[in-house]
mmCIF file of the N, C-alpha and C atoms, coordinates in Angstrom:
data_MODEL
# 
_entry.id   MODEL 
# 
loop_
_atom_site.group_PDB 
_atom_site.id 
_atom_site.type_symbol 
_atom_site.label_atom_id 
_atom_site.label_alt_id 
_atom_site.label_comp_id 
_atom_site.label_asym_id 
_atom_site.label_entity_id 
_atom_site.label_seq_id 
_atom_site.pdbx_PDB_ins_code 
_atom_site.Cartn_x 
_atom_site.Cartn_y 
_atom_site.Cartn_z 
_atom_site.occupancy 
_atom_site.B_iso_or_equiv 
_atom_site.pdbx_formal_charge 
_atom_site.auth_seq_id 
_atom_site.auth_comp_id 
_atom_site.auth_asym_id 
_atom_site.auth_atom_id 
_atom_site.pdbx_PDB_model_num 
ATOM 1   N N  . MET A 1 1  ? 106.134 171.450 37.594 1.00 0.00 ? 1  MET A N  1 
ATOM 2   C CA . MET A 1 1  ? 106.525 171.886 38.530 1.00 0.00 ? 1  MET A CA 1 
ATOM 3   C C  . MET A 1 1  ? 107.149 173.995 38.954 1.00 0.00 ? 1  MET A C  1 
ATOM 4   N N  . SER A 1 2  ? 106.673 174.689 39.733 1.00 0.00 ? 2  SER A N  1 
ATOM 5   C CA . SER A 1 2  ? 107.025 176.127 40.343 1.00 0.00 ? 2  SER A CA 1 
ATOM 6   C C  . SER A 1 2  ? 108.256 175.749 41.177 1.00 0.00 ? 2  SER A C  1 
ATOM 7   N N  . ASN A 1 3  ? 109.262 176.902 40.200 1.00 0.00 ? 3  ASN A N  1 
ATOM 8   C CA . ASN A 1 3  ? 110.171 176.927 41.232 1.00 0.00 ? 3  ASN A CA 1 
ATOM 9   C C  . ASN A 1 3  ? 110.120 177.975 42.239 1.00 0.00 ? 3  ASN A C  1 
ATOM 10  N N  . GLU A 1 4  ? 109.029 178.556 42.281 1.00 0.00 ? 4  GLU A N  1 
ATOM 11  C CA . GLU A 1 4  ? 108.600 179.700 43.733 1.00 0.00 ? 4  GLU A CA 1 
ATOM 12  C C  . GLU A 1 4  ? 108.999 178.633 45.122 1.00 0.00 ? 4  GLU A C  1 
ATOM 13  N N  . ILE A 1 5  ? 109.208 179.372 45.648 1.00 0.00 ? 5  ILE A N  1 
ATOM 14  C CA . ILE A 1 5  ? 110.002 178.924 47.405 1.00 0.00 ? 5  ILE A CA 1 
ATOM 15  C C  . ILE A 1 5  ? 108.740 179.562 48.260 1.00 0.00 ? 5  ILE A C  1 
ATOM 16  N N  . LYS A 1 6  ? 108.324 178.308 48.745 1.00 0.00 ? 6  LYS A N  1 
ATOM 17  C CA . LYS A 1 6  ? 107.079 178.696 50.012 1.00 0.00 ? 6  LYS A CA 1 
ATOM 18  C C  . LYS A 1 6  ? 107.330 178.619 51.275 1.00 0.00 ? 6  LYS A C  1 
ATOM 19  N N  . ASN A 1 7  ? 106.182 179.480 51.707 1.00 0.00 ? 7  ASN A N  1 
ATOM 20  C CA . ASN A 1 7  ? 106.747 179.884 53.285 1.00 0.00 ? 7  ASN A CA 1 
ATOM 21  C C  . ASN A 1 7  ? 106.711 178.687 53.789 1.00 0.00 ? 7  ASN A C  1 
ATOM 22  N N  . ALA A 1 8  ? 106.072 177.963 54.004 1.00 0.00 ? 8  ALA A N  1 
ATOM 23  C CA . ALA A 1 8  ? 106.132 176.363 54.216 1.00 0.00 ? 8  ALA A CA 1 
ATOM 24  C C  . ALA A 1 8  ? 107.868 175.848 54.598 1.00 0.00 ? 8  ALA A C  1 
ATOM 25  N N  . ASN A 1 9  ? 108.324 176.028 52.856 1.00 0.00 ? 9  ASN A N  1 
ATOM 26  C CA . ASN A 1 9  ? 109.109 175.205 52.859 1.00 0.00 ? 9  ASN A CA 1 
ATOM 27  C C  . ASN A 1 9  ? 110.571 175.907 53.535 1.00 0.00 ? 9  ASN A C  1 
ATOM 28  N N  . LEU A 1 10 ? 110.088 177.361 54.234 1.00 0.00 ? 10 LEU A N  1 
ATOM 29  C CA . LEU A 1 10 ? 111.179 178.100 54.552 1.00 0.00 ? 10 LEU A CA 1 
ATOM 30  C C  . LEU A 1 10 ? 111.797 177.463 56.053 1.00 0.00 ? 10 LEU A C  1 
ATOM 31  N N  . PRO A 1 11 ? 112.854 177.497 56.500 1.00 0.00 ? 11 PRO A N  1 
ATOM 32  C CA . PRO A 1 11 ? 113.530 177.274 57.514 1.00 0.00 ? 11 PRO A CA 1 
ATOM 33  C C  . PRO A 1 11 ? 112.775 178.257 58.766 1.00 0.00 ? 11 PRO A C  1 
ATOM 34  N N  . ALA A 1 12 ? 112.480 177.107 59.624 1.00 0.00 ? 12 ALA A N  1 
ATOM 35  C CA . ALA A 1 12 ? 111.663 177.706 60.897 1.00 0.00 ? 12 ALA A CA 1 
ATOM 36  C C  . ALA A 1 12 ? 112.495 178.921 62.017 1.00 0.00 ? 12 ALA A C  1 
ATOM 37  N N  . SER A 1 13 ? 114.042 178.389 61.796 1.00 0.00 ? 13 SER A N  1 
ATOM 38  C CA . SER A 1 13 ? 114.961 179.084 62.321 1.00 0.00 ? 13 SER A CA 1 
ATOM 39  C C  . SER A 1 13 ? 116.349 178.829 61.973 1.00 0.00 ? 13 SER A C  1 
ATOM 40  N N  . PRO A 1 14 ? 116.292 179.539 61.153 1.00 0.00 ? 14 PRO A N  1 
ATOM 41  C CA . PRO A 1 14 ? 117.714 179.515 60.204 1.00 0.00 ? 14 PRO A CA 1 
ATOM 42  C C  . PRO A 1 14 ? 118.996 179.707 60.724 1.00 0.00 ? 14 PRO A C  1 
ATOM 43  N N  . ILE A 1 15 ? 119.741 178.598 60.461 1.00 0.00 ? 15 ILE A N  1 
ATOM 44  C CA . ILE A 1 15 ? 121.241 178.834 60.837 1.00 0.00 ? 15 ILE A CA 1 
ATOM 45  C C  . ILE A 1 15 ? 122.216 179.679 59.569 1.00 0.00 ? 15 ILE A C  1 
ATOM 46  N N  . GLU A 1 16 ? 122.797 180.879 59.829 1.00 0.00 ? 16 GLU A N  1 
ATOM 47  C CA . GLU A 1 16 ? 123.669 181.526 58.630 1.00 0.00 ? 16 GLU A CA 1 
ATOM 48  C C  . GLU A 1 16 ? 125.046 181.057 58.561 1.00 0.00 ? 16 GLU A C  1 
ATOM 49  N N  . ILE A 1 17 ? 125.646 179.848 57.780 1.00 0.00 ? 17 ILE A N  1 
ATOM 50  C CA . ILE A 1 17 ? 126.898 179.674 57.794 1.00 0.00 ? 17 ILE A CA 1 
ATOM 51  C C  . ILE A 1 17 ? 127.817 181.223 56.822 1.00 0.00 ? 17 ILE A C  1 
ATOM 52  N N  . ASN A 1 18 ? 128.378 181.580 56.689 1.00 0.00 ? 18 ASN A N  1 
ATOM 53  C CA . ASN A 1 18 ? 128.740 182.711 55.820 1.00 0.00 ? 18 ASN A CA 1 
ATOM 54  C C  . ASN A 1 18 ? 130.309 182.638 55.543 1.00 0.00 ? 18 ASN A C  1 
ATOM 55  N N  . GLY A 1 19 ? 130.835 181.032 55.745 1.00 0.00 ? 19 GLY A N  1 
ATOM 56  C CA . GLY A 1 19 ? 132.273 181.236 55.100 1.00 0.00 ? 19 GLY A CA 1 
ATOM 57  C C  . GLY A 1 19 ? 133.701 181.518 55.998 1.00 0.00 ? 19 GLY A C  1 
ATOM 58  N N  . PHE A 1 20 ? 133.176 181.909 57.153 1.00 0.00 ? 20 PHE A N  1 
ATOM 59  C CA . PHE A 1 20 ? 134.106 181.996 58.021 1.00 0.00 ? 20 PHE A CA 1 
ATOM 60  C C  . PHE A 1 20 ? 134.752 183.492 57.791 1.00 0.00 ? 20 PHE A C  1 
ATOM 61  N N  . GLY A 1 21 ? 134.596 184.273 57.088 1.00 0.00 ? 21 GLY A N  1 
ATOM 62  C CA . GLY A 1 21 ? 135.162 185.778 56.763 1.00 0.00 ? 21 GLY A CA 1 
ATOM 63  C C  . GLY A 1 21 ? 135.432 185.500 54.902 1.00 0.00 ? 21 GLY A C  1 
ATOM 64  N N  . HIS A 1 22 ? 134.943 184.354 54.661 1.00 0.00 ? 22 HIS A N  1 
ATOM 65  C CA . HIS A 1 22 ? 135.335 184.579 53.067 1.00 0.00 ? 22 HIS A CA 1 
ATOM 66  C C  . HIS A 1 22 ? 134.006 184.924 52.583 1.00 0.00 ? 22 HIS A C  1 
ATOM 67  N N  . TYR A 1 23 ? 133.856 185.292 51.321 1.00 0.00 ? 23 TYR A N  1 
ATOM 68  C CA . TYR A 1 23 ? 132.887 185.534 50.576 1.00 0.00 ? 23 TYR A CA 1 
ATOM 69  C C  . TYR A 1 23 ? 132.286 184.438 49.942 1.00 0.00 ? 23 TYR A C  1 
ATOM 70  N N  . ALA A 1 24 ? 131.507 184.131 50.481 1.00 0.00 ? 24 ALA A N  1 
ATOM 71  C CA . ALA A 1 24 ? 130.450 182.623 50.275 1.00 0.00 ? 24 ALA A CA 1 
ATOM 72  C C  . ALA A 1 24 ? 129.025 182.781 50.139 1.00 0.00 ? 24 ALA A C  1 
ATOM 73  N N  . PRO A 1 25 ? 128.855 182.027 49.461 1.00 0.00 ? 25 PRO A N  1 
ATOM 74  C CA . PRO A 1 25 ? 126.772 182.073 49.657 1.00 0.00 ? 25 PRO A CA 1 
ATOM 75  C C  . PRO A 1 25 ? 126.825 181.853 50.705 1.00 0.00 ? 25 PRO A C  1 
ATOM 76  N N  . GLU A 1 26 ? 125.265 182.186 51.438 1.00 0.00 ? 26 GLU A N  1 
ATOM 77  C CA . GLU A 1 26 ? 124.894 182.064 53.050 1.00 0.00 ? 26 GLU A CA 1 
ATOM 78  C C  . GLU A 1 26 ? 123.893 180.977 52.916 1.00 0.00 ? 26 GLU A C  1 
ATOM 79  N N  . VAL A 1 27 ? 124.167 180.190 53.632 1.00 0.00 ? 27 VAL A N  1 
ATOM 80  C CA . VAL A 1 27 ? 123.234 178.573 53.993 1.00 0.00 ? 27 VAL A CA 1 
ATOM 81  C C  . VAL A 1 27 ? 122.661 178.654 54.757 1.00 0.00 ? 27 VAL A C  1 
ATOM 82  N N  . PHE A 1 28 ? 121.387 178.604 54.732 1.00 0.00 ? 28 PHE A N  1 
ATOM 83  C CA . PHE A 1 28 ? 120.617 178.343 55.676 1.00 0.00 ? 28 PHE A CA 1 
ATOM 84  C C  . PHE A 1 28 ? 119.695 176.713 55.704 1.00 0.00 ? 28 PHE A C  1 
ATOM 85  N N  . SER A 1 29 ? 119.802 176.588 57.061 1.00 0.00 ? 29 SER A N  1 
ATOM 86  C CA . SER A 1 29 ? 119.220 175.256 57.510 1.00 0.00 ? 29 SER A CA 1 
ATOM 87  C C  . SER A 1 29 ? 118.156 175.075 58.817 1.00 0.00 ? 29 SER A C  1 
ATOM 88  N N  . GLY A 1 30 ? 117.844 173.502 58.518 1.00 0.00 ? 30 GLY A N  1 
ATOM 89  C CA . GLY A 1 30 ? 116.997 173.630 60.115 1.00 0.00 ? 30 GLY A CA 1 
ATOM 90  C C  . GLY A 1 30 ? 115.473 173.059 59.592 1.00 0.00 ? 30 GLY A C  1 
ATOM 91  N N  . LEU A 1 31 ? 114.826 172.739 60.550 1.00 0.00 ? 31 LEU A N  1 
ATOM 92  C CA . LEU A 1 31 ? 113.744 172.425 60.090 1.00 0.00 ? 31 LEU A CA 1 
ATOM 93  C C  . LEU A 1 31 ? 113.105 173.155 58.989 1.00 0.00 ? 31 LEU A C  1 
ATOM 94  N N  . THR A 1 32 ? 111.841 172.862 58.367 1.00 0.00 ? 32 THR A N  1 
ATOM 95  C CA . THR A 1 32 ? 110.915 173.972 57.577 1.00 0.00 ? 32 THR A CA 1 
ATOM 96  C C  . THR A 1 32 ? 109.782 174.225 59.025 1.00 0.00 ? 32 THR A C  1 
ATOM 97  N N  . LYS A 1 33 ? 108.992 175.429 58.315 1.00 0.00 ? 33 LYS A N  1 
ATOM 98  C CA . LYS A 1 33 ? 108.238 175.735 59.230 1.00 0.00 ? 33 LYS A CA 1 
ATOM 99  C C  . LYS A 1 33 ? 106.850 175.034 59.257 1.00 0.00 ? 33 LYS A C  1 
ATOM 100 N N  . ARG A 1 34 ? 106.996 173.955 57.607 1.00 0.00 ? 34 ARG A N  1 
ATOM 101 C CA . ARG A 1 34 ? 105.812 172.933 58.494 1.00 0.00 ? 34 ARG A CA 1 
ATOM 102 C C  . ARG A 1 34 ? 106.097 172.214 59.219 1.00 0.00 ? 34 ARG A C  1 
ATOM 103 N N  . GLU A 1 35 ? 107.517 171.624 59.363 1.00 0.00 ? 35 GLU A N  1 
ATOM 104 C CA . GLU A 1 35 ? 108.220 170.826 60.176 1.00 0.00 ? 35 GLU A CA 1 
ATOM 105 C C  . GLU A 1 35 ? 107.754 171.089 60.891 1.00 0.00 ? 35 GLU A C  1 
ATOM 106 N N  . MET A 1 36 ? 108.455 172.566 61.850 1.00 0.00 ? 36 MET A N  1 
ATOM 107 C CA . MET A 1 36 ? 108.036 172.440 63.060 1.00 0.00 ? 36 MET A CA 1 
ATOM 108 C C  . MET A 1 36 ? 106.744 173.240 63.703 1.00 0.00 ? 36 MET A C  1 
ATOM 109 N N  . PHE A 1 37 ? 105.318 173.546 63.123 1.00 0.00 ? 37 PHE A N  1 
ATOM 110 C CA . PHE A 1 37 ? 104.377 173.843 63.276 1.00 0.00 ? 37 PHE A CA 1 
ATOM 111 C C  . PHE A 1 37 ? 103.709 172.295 63.283 1.00 0.00 ? 37 PHE A C  1 
ATOM 112 N N  . ALA A 1 38 ? 104.172 171.277 62.251 1.00 0.00 ? 38 ALA A N  1 
ATOM 113 C CA . ALA A 1 38 ? 103.694 169.875 63.332 1.00 0.00 ? 38 ALA A CA 1 
ATOM 114 C C  . ALA A 1 38 ? 104.474 169.153 63.845 1.00 0.00 ? 38 ALA A C  1 
ATOM 115 N N  . MET A 1 39 ? 105.317 169.380 64.076 1.00 0.00 ? 39 MET A N  1 
ATOM 116 C CA . MET A 1 39 ? 106.472 169.174 65.279 1.00 0.00 ? 39 MET A CA 1 
ATOM 117 C C  . MET A 1 39 ? 105.386 169.279 66.807 1.00 0.00 ? 39 MET A C  1 
ATOM 118 N N  . HIS A 1 40 ? 105.230 170.646 66.830 1.00 0.00 ? 40 HIS A N  1 
ATOM 119 C CA . HIS A 1 40 ? 104.331 171.251 67.875 1.00 0.00 ? 40 HIS A CA 1 
ATOM 120 C C  . HIS A 1 40 ? 103.003 170.925 67.904 1.00 0.00 ? 40 HIS A C  1 
ATOM 121 N N  . ALA A 1 41 ? 102.573 170.824 67.011 1.00 0.00 ? 41 ALA A N  1 
ATOM 122 C CA . ALA A 1 41 ? 100.721 169.980 67.010 1.00 0.00 ? 41 ALA A CA 1 
ATOM 123 C C  . ALA A 1 41 ? 100.861 169.157 67.436 1.00 0.00 ? 41 ALA A C  1 
ATOM 124 N N  . MET A 1 42 ? 101.641 167.639 67.090 1.00 0.00 ? 42 MET A N  1 
ATOM 125 C CA . MET A 1 42 ? 101.959 166.632 67.868 1.00 0.00 ? 42 MET A CA 1 
ATOM 126 C C  . MET A 1 42 ? 102.328 166.549 69.137 1.00 0.00 ? 42 MET A C  1 
ATOM 127 N N  . GLN A 1 43 ? 103.359 167.372 69.559 1.00 0.00 ? 43 GLN A N  1 
ATOM 128 C CA . GLN A 1 43 ? 103.784 167.471 71.226 1.00 0.00 ? 43 GLN A CA 1 
ATOM 129 C C  . GLN A 1 43 ? 102.767 167.715 71.769 1.00 0.00 ? 43 GLN A C  1 
ATOM 130 N N  . SER A 1 44 ? 101.857 168.802 71.262 1.00 0.00 ? 44 SER A N  1 
ATOM 131 C CA . SER A 1 44 ? 100.255 168.926 72.163 1.00 0.00 ? 44 SER A CA 1 
ATOM 132 C C  . SER A 1 44 ? 99.263  168.247 72.396 1.00 0.00 ? 44 SER A C  1 
ATOM 133 N N  . MET A 1 45 ? 99.398  167.553 70.947 1.00 0.00 ? 45 MET A N  1 
ATOM 134 C CA . MET A 1 45 ? 98.526  166.156 70.685 1.00 0.00 ? 45 MET A CA 1 
ATOM 135 C C  . MET A 1 45 ? 98.374  164.690 71.684 1.00 0.00 ? 45 MET A C  1 
ATOM 136 N N  . LEU A 1 46 ? 100.143 164.425 71.991 1.00 0.00 ? 46 LEU A N  1 
ATOM 137 C CA . LEU A 1 46 ? 100.339 163.311 72.552 1.00 0.00 ? 46 LEU A CA 1 
ATOM 138 C C  . LEU A 1 46 ? 100.335 163.566 74.526 1.00 0.00 ? 46 LEU A C  1 
ATOM 139 N N  . SER A 1 47 ? 100.699 165.354 74.380 1.00 0.00 ? 47 SER A N  1 
ATOM 140 C CA . SER A 1 47 ? 100.490 165.732 76.033 1.00 0.00 ? 47 SER A CA 1 
ATOM 141 C C  . SER A 1 47 ? 99.238  165.966 76.540 1.00 0.00 ? 47 SER A C  1 
ATOM 142 N N  . SER A 1 48 ? 97.930  165.767 75.521 1.00 0.00 ? 48 SER A N  1 
ATOM 143 C CA . SER A 1 48 ? 96.866  165.431 75.818 1.00 0.00 ? 48 SER A CA 1 
ATOM 144 C C  . SER A 1 48 ? 96.041  164.613 76.765 1.00 0.00 ? 48 SER A C  1 
ATOM 145 N N  . LYS A 1 49 ? 95.541  164.786 77.781 1.00 0.00 ? 49 LYS A N  1 
ATOM 146 C CA . LYS A 1 49 ? 94.619  163.853 78.407 1.00 0.00 ? 49 LYS A CA 1 
ATOM 147 C C  . LYS A 1 49 ? 93.286  163.283 77.212 1.00 0.00 ? 49 LYS A C  1 
ATOM 148 N N  . TYR A 1 50 ? 93.529  164.425 76.668 1.00 0.00 ? 50 TYR A N  1 
ATOM 149 C CA . TYR A 1 50 ? 92.716  163.507 75.242 1.00 0.00 ? 50 TYR A CA 1 
ATOM 150 C C  . TYR A 1 50 ? 93.334  162.994 74.014 1.00 0.00 ? 50 TYR A C  1 
ATOM 151 N N  . VAL A 1 51 ? 94.264  162.861 74.271 1.00 0.00 ? 51 VAL A N  1 
ATOM 152 C CA . VAL A 1 51 ? 95.068  161.892 73.216 1.00 0.00 ? 51 VAL A CA 1 
ATOM 153 C C  . VAL A 1 51 ? 94.787  160.688 72.188 1.00 0.00 ? 51 VAL A C  1 
ATOM 154 N N  . ASN A 1 52 ? 93.529  159.815 73.298 1.00 0.00 ? 52 ASN A N  1 
ATOM 155 C CA . ASN A 1 52 ? 93.226  159.078 72.543 1.00 0.00 ? 52 ASN A CA 1 
ATOM 156 C C  . ASN A 1 52 ? 91.580  160.004 71.148 1.00 0.00 ? 52 ASN A C  1 
ATOM 157 N N  . ASP A 1 53 ? 91.138  160.894 71.569 1.00 0.00 ? 53 ASP A N  1 
ATOM 158 C CA . ASP A 1 53 ? 90.169  161.446 70.692 1.00 0.00 ? 53 ASP A CA 1 
ATOM 159 C C  . ASP A 1 53 ? 91.121  162.105 69.210 1.00 0.00 ? 53 ASP A C  1 
ATOM 160 N N  . PHE A 1 54 ? 92.092  162.531 69.694 1.00 0.00 ? 54 PHE A N  1 
ATOM 161 C CA . PHE A 1 54 ? 92.805  163.149 68.346 1.00 0.00 ? 54 PHE A CA 1 
ATOM 162 C C  . PHE A 1 54 ? 93.473  161.636 67.906 1.00 0.00 ? 54 PHE A C  1 
ATOM 163 N N  . ASN A 1 55 ? 93.781  160.310 68.346 1.00 0.00 ? 55 ASN A N  1 
ATOM 164 C CA . ASN A 1 55 ? 94.245  159.092 68.011 1.00 0.00 ? 55 ASN A CA 1 
ATOM 165 C C  . ASN A 1 55 ? 93.931  158.362 67.552 1.00 0.00 ? 55 ASN A C  1 
ATOM 166 N N  . ALA A 1 56 ? 92.363  159.363 67.312 1.00 0.00 ? 56 ALA A N  1 
ATOM 167 C CA . ALA A 1 56 ? 90.608  158.088 66.413 1.00 0.00 ? 56 ALA A CA 1 
ATOM 168 C C  . ALA A 1 56 ? 90.343  156.892 67.777 1.00 0.00 ? 56 ALA A C  1 
ATOM 169 N N  . GLY A 1 57 ? 90.670  157.646 69.230 1.00 0.00 ? 57 GLY A N  1 
ATOM 170 C CA . GLY A 1 57 ? 90.591  155.959 69.481 1.00 0.00 ? 57 GLY A CA 1 
ATOM 171 C C  . GLY A 1 57 ? 91.459  155.262 70.022 1.00 0.00 ? 57 GLY A C  1 
ATOM 172 N N  . ASP A 1 58 ? 92.380  155.122 69.500 1.00 0.00 ? 58 ASP A N  1 
ATOM 173 C CA . ASP A 1 58 ? 93.419  153.983 69.737 1.00 0.00 ? 58 ASP A CA 1 
ATOM 174 C C  . ASP A 1 58 ? 94.500  154.545 70.429 1.00 0.00 ? 58 ASP A C  1 
ATOM 175 N N  . ALA A 1 59 ? 95.015  153.550 71.499 1.00 0.00 ? 59 ALA A N  1 
ATOM 176 C CA . ALA A 1 59 ? 95.855  154.241 72.510 1.00 0.00 ? 59 ALA A CA 1 
ATOM 177 C C  . ALA A 1 59 ? 97.429  153.868 71.678 1.00 0.00 ? 59 ALA A C  1 
ATOM 178 N N  . ASP A 1 60 ? 98.090  153.205 70.440 1.00 0.00 ? 60 ASP A N  1 
ATOM 179 C CA . ASP A 1 60 ? 98.865  152.931 69.931 1.00 0.00 ? 60 ASP A CA 1 
ATOM 180 C C  . ASP A 1 60 ? 99.335  154.341 68.888 1.00 0.00 ? 60 ASP A C  1 
ATOM 181 N N  . LEU A 1 61 ? 100.166 154.911 68.928 1.00 0.00 ? 61 LEU A N  1 
ATOM 182 C CA . LEU A 1 61 ? 100.232 155.683 67.754 1.00 0.00 ? 61 LEU A CA 1 
ATOM 183 C C  . LEU A 1 61 ? 100.081 155.403 66.317 1.00 0.00 ? 61 LEU A C  1 
ATOM 184 N N  . ASN A 1 62 ? 99.115  156.146 65.838 1.00 0.00 ? 62 ASN A N  1 
ATOM 185 C CA . ASN A 1 62 ? 99.030  155.680 64.423 1.00 0.00 ? 62 ASN A CA 1 
ATOM 186 C C  . ASN A 1 62 ? 99.237  156.496 63.224 1.00 0.00 ? 62 ASN A C  1 
ATOM 187 N N  . ILE A 1 63 ? 99.143  156.564 62.184 1.00 0.00 ? 63 ILE A N  1 
ATOM 188 C CA . ILE A 1 63 ? 98.922  157.193 60.649 1.00 0.00 ? 63 ILE A CA 1 
ATOM 189 C C  . ILE A 1 63 ? 98.027  158.612 60.887 1.00 0.00 ? 63 ILE A C  1 
ATOM 190 N N  . ASP A 1 64 ? 97.018  158.624 61.269 1.00 0.00 ? 64 ASP A N  1 
ATOM 191 C CA . ASP A 1 64 ? 96.076  158.872 61.810 1.00 0.00 ? 64 ASP A CA 1 
ATOM 192 C C  . ASP A 1 64 ? 96.306  160.125 62.439 1.00 0.00 ? 64 ASP A C  1 
ATOM 193 N N  . LEU A 1 65 ? 97.429  160.387 63.664 1.00 0.00 ? 65 LEU A N  1 
ATOM 194 C CA . LEU A 1 65 ? 97.758  161.021 64.637 1.00 0.00 ? 65 LEU A CA 1 
ATOM 195 C C  . LEU A 1 65 ? 98.665  162.133 63.721 1.00 0.00 ? 65 LEU A C  1 
ATOM 196 N N  . CYS A 1 66 ? 99.449  161.592 62.722 1.00 0.00 ? 66 CYS A N  1 
ATOM 197 C CA . CYS A 1 66 ? 100.341 162.353 62.283 1.00 0.00 ? 66 CYS A CA 1 
ATOM 198 C C  . CYS A 1 66 ? 99.808  162.906 61.190 1.00 0.00 ? 66 CYS A C  1 
ATOM 199 N N  . ALA A 1 67 ? 99.019  162.571 60.719 1.00 0.00 ? 67 ALA A N  1 
ATOM 200 C CA . ALA A 1 67 ? 98.255  163.310 59.834 1.00 0.00 ? 67 ALA A CA 1 
ATOM 201 C C  . ALA A 1 67 ? 97.278  164.247 59.902 1.00 0.00 ? 67 ALA A C  1 
ATOM 202 N N  . LYS A 1 68 ? 96.864  164.588 61.283 1.00 0.00 ? 68 LYS A N  1 
ATOM 203 C CA . LYS A 1 68 ? 95.917  165.435 61.823 1.00 0.00 ? 68 LYS A CA 1 
ATOM 204 C C  . LYS A 1 68 ? 97.085  166.742 62.311 1.00 0.00 ? 68 LYS A C  1 
ATOM 205 N N  . ALA A 1 69 ? 98.382  166.235 62.831 1.00 0.00 ? 69 ALA A N  1 
ATOM 206 C CA . ALA A 1 69 ? 99.499  167.228 63.301 1.00 0.00 ? 69 ALA A CA 1 
ATOM 207 C C  . ALA A 1 69 ? 99.685  167.838 61.651 1.00 0.00 ? 69 ALA A C  1 
ATOM 208 N N  . VAL A 1 70 ? 99.902  167.501 60.476 1.00 0.00 ? 70 VAL A N  1 
ATOM 209 C CA . VAL A 1 70 ? 100.718 167.710 59.509 1.00 0.00 ? 70 VAL A CA 1 
ATOM 210 C C  . VAL A 1 70 ? 99.267  168.988 58.815 1.00 0.00 ? 70 VAL A C  1 
ATOM 211 N N  . GLY A 1 71 ? 98.073  168.068 58.829 1.00 0.00 ? 71 GLY A N  1 
ATOM 212 C CA . GLY A 1 71 ? 96.781  169.041 58.563 1.00 0.00 ? 71 GLY A CA 1 
ATOM 213 C C  . GLY A 1 71 ? 96.819  170.380 59.448 1.00 0.00 ? 71 GLY A C  1 
ATOM 214 N N  . TYR A 1 72 ? 96.804  170.419 60.575 1.00 0.00 ? 72 TYR A N  1 
ATOM 215 C CA . TYR A 1 72 ? 96.703  171.212 61.418 1.00 0.00 ? 72 TYR A CA 1 
ATOM 216 C C  . TYR A 1 72 ? 98.447  172.578 61.041 1.00 0.00 ? 72 TYR A C  1 
ATOM 217 N N  . ALA A 1 73 ? 99.324  172.201 61.035 1.00 0.00 ? 73 ALA A N  1 
ATOM 218 C CA . ALA A 1 73 ? 100.074 172.891 60.452 1.00 0.00 ? 73 ALA A CA 1 
ATOM 219 C C  . ALA A 1 73 ? 100.134 173.351 59.134 1.00 0.00 ? 73 ALA A C  1 
ATOM 220 N N  . ASP A 1 74 ? 99.433  172.785 58.542 1.00 0.00 ? 74 ASP A N  1 
ATOM 221 C CA . ASP A 1 74 ? 99.006  172.931 56.786 1.00 0.00 ? 74 ASP A CA 1 
ATOM 222 C C  . ASP A 1 74 ? 97.999  174.450 57.003 1.00 0.00 ? 74 ASP A C  1 
ATOM 223 N N  . ALA A 1 75 ? 96.776  174.057 57.715 1.00 0.00 ? 75 ALA A N  1 
ATOM 224 C CA . ALA A 1 75 ? 95.919  174.981 57.989 1.00 0.00 ? 75 ALA A CA 1 
ATOM 225 C C  . ALA A 1 75 ? 96.889  176.361 58.443 1.00 0.00 ? 75 ALA A C  1 
ATOM 226 N N  . LEU A 1 76 ? 97.377  175.707 59.515 1.00 0.00 ? 76 LEU A N  1 
ATOM 227 C CA . LEU A 1 76 ? 97.805  177.783 60.139 1.00 0.00 ? 76 LEU A CA 1 
ATOM 228 C C  . LEU A 1 76 ? 99.045  178.133 58.837 1.00 0.00 ? 76 LEU A C  1 
ATOM 229 N N  . LEU A 1 77 ? 99.623  178.169 58.078 1.00 0.00 ? 77 LEU A N  1 
ATOM 230 C CA . LEU A 1 77 ? 100.224 178.004 57.329 1.00 0.00 ? 77 LEU A CA 1 
ATOM 231 C C  . LEU A 1 77 ? 99.485  178.994 56.393 1.00 0.00 ? 77 LEU A C  1 
ATOM 232 N N  . LYS A 1 78 ? 98.718  178.223 55.988 1.00 0.00 ? 78 LYS A N  1 
ATOM 233 C CA . LYS A 1 78 ? 97.289  178.616 54.898 1.00 0.00 ? 78 LYS A CA 1 
ATOM 234 C C  . LYS A 1 78 ? 96.715  179.640 55.648 1.00 0.00 ? 78 LYS A C  1 
ATOM 235 N N  . GLU A 1 79 ? 96.228  180.163 56.626 1.00 0.00 ? 79 GLU A N  1 
ATOM 236 C CA . GLU A 1 79 ? 96.204  181.615 57.350 1.00 0.00 ? 79 GLU A CA 1 
ATOM 237 C C  . GLU A 1 79 ? 97.146  182.410 57.363 1.00 0.00 ? 79 GLU A C  1 
ATOM 238 N N  . LEU A 1 80 ? 98.436  181.997 57.683 1.00 0.00 ? 80 LEU A N  1 
ATOM 239 C CA . LEU A 1 80 ? 99.084  183.000 57.548 1.00 0.00 ? 80 LEU A CA 1 
ATOM 240 C C  . LEU A 1 80 ? 99.803  183.288 56.341 1.00 0.00 ? 80 LEU A C  1 
ATOM 241 N N  . GLU A 1 81 ? 99.141  182.984 54.823 1.00 0.00 ? 81 GLU A N  1 
ATOM 242 C CA . GLU A 1 81 ? 99.839  183.134 53.886 1.00 0.00 ? 81 GLU A CA 1 
ATOM 243 C C  . GLU A 1 81 ? 98.511  184.791 53.537 1.00 0.00 ? 81 GLU A C  1 
ATOM 244 N N  . LYS A 1 82 ? 97.566  185.033 54.409 1.00 0.00 ? 82 LYS A N  1 
ATOM 245 C CA . LYS A 1 82 ? 96.107  185.847 54.033 1.00 0.00 ? 82 LYS A CA 1 
ATOM 246 C C  . LYS A 1 82 ? 96.701  187.133 54.450 1.00 0.00 ? 82 LYS A C  1 
# 
C-alpha cells in the first residue's frame, strides 16, 4: 500500500486544534471529502421524488442506493483530480 494521502481522504471541513498556545502538532479531523460528497449525493437522491429510480424501484433503503451515492462521490473526486 502507498503512503500517499489521497484527496478523497483529506478532511472536507478541517478543524484545527493547535494545543491552546503551546507548540503542538496540528490535528485535523472531520468527514473526509469522499464521505461528505457521498452524504450529499445520498441526501439529494432521498429527497427526490424519483427516489425509486435511484433505489432500483424498491421503496425501502437498500445497499444499491448507498453504492450509487459512493459511486457519485468517487466520480466527482476523479474529475477533480484532472
